[in-house]
C-alpha positions as CSV (number, residue, x, y, z in Angstrom):
1,X,-31.4,6.8,-6.1
2,X,-31.9,3.5,-7.8
3,X,-32.2,0.3,-5.7
4,X,-30.2,-2.7,-6.9
5,X,-31.0,-6.2,-5.9
6,X,-27.9,-8.2,-5.0
7,X,-27.8,-11.8,-3.8
8,X,-25.3,-12.8,-1.1
9,X,-25.2,-16.4,0.0
10,X,-28.7,-17.1,-1.2
11,X,-30.3,-14.0,0.3
12,X,-31.5,-11.0,-1.6
13,X,-30.7,-7.4,-0.5
14,X,-31.8,-4.2,-2.0
15,X,-29.1,-1.5,-1.9
16,X,-29.4,2.1,-3.0
17,X,-26.7,3.6,-5.2
18,X,-26.1,6.7,-7.4
19,X,-27.5,6.7,-10.9
20,X,-25.1,5.0,-13.3
21,X,-23.5,2.9,-10.5
22,X,-25.9,0.0,-10.8
23,X,-23.6,-2.4,-12.8
24,X,-20.6,-1.7,-10.5
25,X,-22.8,-2.5,-7.4
26,X,-24.0,-5.7,-9.0
27,X,-20.4,-6.7,-9.9
28,X,-19.3,-5.9,-6.3
29,X,-22.2,-8.0,-5.0
30,X,-21.2,-10.9,-7.2
31,X,-17.7,-10.7,-5.7
32,X,-19.0,-10.6,-2.2
33,X,-21.4,-13.5,-3.0
34,X,-18.5,-15.6,-4.2
35,X,-16.5,-14.9,-1.1
36,X,-19.5,-15.5,1.2
37,X,-20.1,-18.9,-0.4
38,X,-16.3,-19.7,0.0
39,X,-16.6,-18.6,3.7
40,X,-19.5,-21.0,4.2
41,X,-22.4,-18.5,4.1
42,X,-25.7,-20.3,4.0
43,X,-24.2,-23.6,5.3
44,X,-22.4,-25.1,8.3
45,X,-24.9,-23.4,10.7
46,X,-23.1,-20.0,10.5
47,X,-25.2,-17.1,11.6
48,X,-25.5,-14.2,9.0
49,X,-23.2,-12.1,11.2
50,X,-20.5,-14.7,11.4
51,X,-20.8,-15.4,7.7
52,X,-20.4,-11.7,7.0
53,X,-17.4,-11.6,9.4
54,X,-15.7,-14.5,7.6
55,X,-16.5,-13.0,4.2
56,X,-14.9,-9.7,5.2
57,X,-11.8,-11.5,6.5
58,X,-11.4,-13.5,3.3
59,X,-11.8,-10.3,1.2
60,X,-9.2,-8.5,3.3
61,X,-6.9,-11.5,3.0
62,X,-7.3,-11.5,-0.8
63,X,-6.8,-7.8,-1.0
64,X,-3.6,-7.9,1.0
65,X,-2.3,-10.9,-1.1
66,X,-3.1,-8.9,-4.3
67,X,-0.9,-6.1,-3.0
68,X,2.0,-8.4,-2.3
69,X,1.4,-8.3,1.4
70,X,1.9,-4.6,1.6
71,X,-0.9,-2.0,1.8
72,X,-0.3,0.7,-0.8
73,X,-0.9,4.3,0.0
74,X,-4.4,5.1,-1.1
75,X,-4.9,7.6,-4.0
76,X,-8.1,9.5,-4.7
77,X,-9.5,6.7,-6.9
78,X,-8.9,3.9,-4.4
79,X,-10.1,6.1,-1.5
80,X,-13.4,6.7,-3.4
81,X,-13.7,2.9,-4.2
82,X,-13.1,2.1,-0.5
83,X,-15.6,4.7,0.6
84,X,-18.2,3.2,-1.8
85,X,-17.5,-0.3,-0.6
86,X,-17.7,0.8,3.0
87,X,-21.1,2.4,2.3
88,X,-22.4,-0.9,0.8
89,X,-21.1,-3.0,3.6
90,X,-22.5,-0.6,6.2
91,X,-25.9,-0.8,4.5
92,X,-25.7,-4.6,4.7
93,X,-24.6,-4.5,8.3
94,X,-27.5,-2.3,9.2
95,X,-29.9,-4.7,7.5
96,X,-28.3,-7.7,9.2
97,X,-28.6,-6.0,12.6
98,X,-32.3,-5.2,11.9
99,X,-32.9,-8.8,10.9
100,X,-31.2,-10.0,14.1
101,X,-33.3,-7.7,16.2
102,X,-36.5,-9.0,14.5
103,X,-35.4,-12.6,15.1
104,X,-34.7,-12.0,18.8
105,X,-38.2,-10.6,19.3
């Protein structure tokens, strides 16, 4: 599994993906980075956890707006995309939790 370096709000993360998915992961990372910067990540004294929370909320808001306020029934393709996005976000969350634990000790 290749590791892809993505930068979110000025921090670099290495995320594993399936072969051939590197560019998609980099594109998703760029989208998350843009939202994280919009949410104030890396500034205003937000912790990484709160910046991630606000980023997720902004992404959810944009996703809902793009669907006209209604959430469409997922098909196989959107379900797979959501699962992949969830895996990426879960990996980031684990890394953030580990970082928080190291900072506490």
